[in-house]
N, C-alpha and C positions, 0 to 999 in steps of 0.2 A: 632244467628239466631233462629227464632221460628219454631217449627215443629208441624205438625198434624199427628197423627198416628190413622188410622181407622181400626177397626176390623169388617169385613163383616159378615152378617148373617141375620136371620129373627127374629123379636121381638116376645116376648110372650112365655108362658110356653109350648105351643104346640110344639115349635121348640127347646126348651132347650135341650142341649147335643146332637143335631143332627149333622151329619157330615158336613152339609152345614154351620153350625155355628162354625166351627173350628176357624175361624178368631176372632170371639167374645170371645170364650173360652180362646184363647191364650192372647188376649189383657187384659182380666180381671185379668189374673195371672200376667201380666206385671205391671198392676196398683199396685197390692199388693206388688210386689217385689221392686218397686221404691217408695213406701210410698206416692203415689199421693193422692189427695183429694178424698172423697167419690163421687160416681156417683151422678150427679144432672140432672134433666130433663131440656132440652132446647126445649121449645115448638115451637119456631120459626124454629129452624133447624130440629125439629123432631128427636132428638137424646139424648142419655145419654152422659154426658160430665164429664171428670175428668182432673184436671190440676196439673202440677208439673214441676220439672226440671230434665234433664238428662245431665250430663257433663256440667253443667252451662248454658244450653240452655232451654228456656221456651218451654214446650211441652203440647199440648192439645190432650187428648185421646178421640176418638169419637166412640160410638156404634150407628150407624144409627137405628132409630126406624121405618124407612120405611121398606117395604119389599125389598128383595135383589135387584130386578131389578130397584129400584129407589135410590140406595145407593148414587150415585153421587150427587143428588139434596141436600141431607142432608149434605154431606161432603163439598160441595161448599160454604156453609154458613161460613165456618171457614178459607177458603184459596182462593186466587185468582188464575185464570188460569196462570198468569205470574209467580207465585211463586211455583206452584205445582210441577214442575220438581225437584226443590231443597229441598222443605220443606215437601213433602207429602210421607208418608209410608203407604201402604195398606197391611193388613194381611188377607189372605183368604185361603179357602180349595182348594186343587188341586187333581183332579183324576189321573193326570199323575205322581203323586208321591205316594209311598207306606206309609202306617202307620209307623210312626217313622222317616220319612224323612222330611227334611225342606231345602228350598233353597231360596236365595235372587236373584232377577233379576231386570232388568230395561228395559224399552222401547220395550217390546214385545207386541204382540196382546193379546186379552182377552182369546184366546184359547177356546172360547165358554162359558166362565163363565159370567153369566148375570150381576152379581154385578160389576165385574171388567169392563165389557163392558159399564155399566152405568157411571162409573167414567171417563173412557176414553172419552165417548161421551159428558159429561157435560163440561169437561175441554178442549175438542178438543186437547188432549195431552196424549201421552202414556209414556212419558219419566220420570216417577216417580218410586220410589222404591217399590218393592213388596216383601213380605215374604210369600212364598208358603208353606202351611202346607199339607203334604200328608195324604190322607184319604183312599186310595185303599188298599185292602188286598193283601198279597203276598203269593205265593205258597211256598212249602218247599224249592224250589231252588231259591227263591227270585224274581220270575217273578210276575209282576202285574196281578191281577185278576180283571180287570175293568168290570163293567156291560156294556152290549151292548144294544143299542136301547134306544130311548128317554124316553120311559115309565119306563124302568128298571133303567136308570140313575136317573130319578126323584125320584123314590121309594128309591133307594139306598142313595142318598144324603140327603133325608129327614128322613132317618132312624137314630136311635140313636146309638151312639158308645156303644160297649160292655164295661164292666168294665176294661178289659185288654187294649182295644184300648184307652179308656179315660186316663188311666195311662200314655200311651205313648205320647198322645197329651199334657198332663200336663208337662211331662218331656221336650217336645219340647219347651214349654214356656220359660224355662230357656235359651235354645239355642237362641230363638228369641230375648230375652232380651239382650244377649251378642251381637248379630248381630246389634241390634239397637244402643246400646252403641258404638260399633265400627264405625258404619256408621256416627253417630253424631260427635264422637270425631276425627276420622281419615279419614273420607271420603269414597266415593263409591269404589274406586279402592282397598283400603286396605280391606274393609269389604267383597267385592266380592272374593278377592284372599284368604283371611284368612278363610272364612266360607263356601265357595263352594268347 
């Protein structure tokens, strides 16, 4: 089977290493870990693309070069609505998880994430794999310290990771790579049970 793995975020240096780009950051590390091709620009899809294989399956990595809320348009160039449930994996930042946490899920709503909402709307389907990368700080006792109010949320997600936070996100890239390999090799149920 062919797979498409997309890392959500915003393009350009202005948004590099911001929390909202956690999906892009993780996917870039996955590309390196699996010795995929160098990124190349696909003007039609408005995306950066890399190709390779995981567990004997052909895989296309996609970094949309659209802004976050139009991610679905870019991704839809590489996969059909009919195939997205089985063949699409989307990696994105999640305020409902703390820094250093990562989870796999399927078939849930967007949770207010504009990039994920765009993907769901374009395919008219939410039953695809997601890898959720935590971006919220935690208290000493492990409680999430999420920003409150739309303006504060926007400011927070567009802010850059600290050095320590970025280190944790890069460490999560290895876990995301294991999740993807398990999903492709052994299927959803195994990956969900083993890594959540």
